C-alpha positions, -999 to 999 in steps of 0.1 A, spaced: 2 -2 -2 29 26 5 41 22 -31 7 32 -43 5 61 -21 37 72 -31 26 67 -70 -4 86 -62 15 111 -49 40 111 -78 13 118 -97 -5 147 -81 26 167 -79 37 162 -120 2 170 -126 3 202 -103 34 211 -120 20 204 -155 -12 227 -145 12 255 -130 31 259 -164 1 260 -185 -13 285 -163 18 307 -160 19 305 -201 -16 312 -201 -15 342 -179 23 359 -184 30 349 -220 12 370 -246 14 361 -282 27 390 -305 -5 402 -328 -2 415 -364 -26 428 -389 -35 404 -416 -55 402 -449 -63 375 -471 -77 380 -506 -105 353 -516 -112 348 -553 -149 350 -561 -147 317 -578 -143 301 -546 -173 318 -533 -195 296 -556 -202 324 -582 
């Protein structure tokens, strides 16, 4: 039983670290934005 407890604790710690990384990336990293325009030919609109 102690090995199962240790395994579950290790999984929980790894999960918390991954959650922290995803949270930090979502909170502190801002993507670089730039204007974008795409010309769509009329033939692709079904005319």
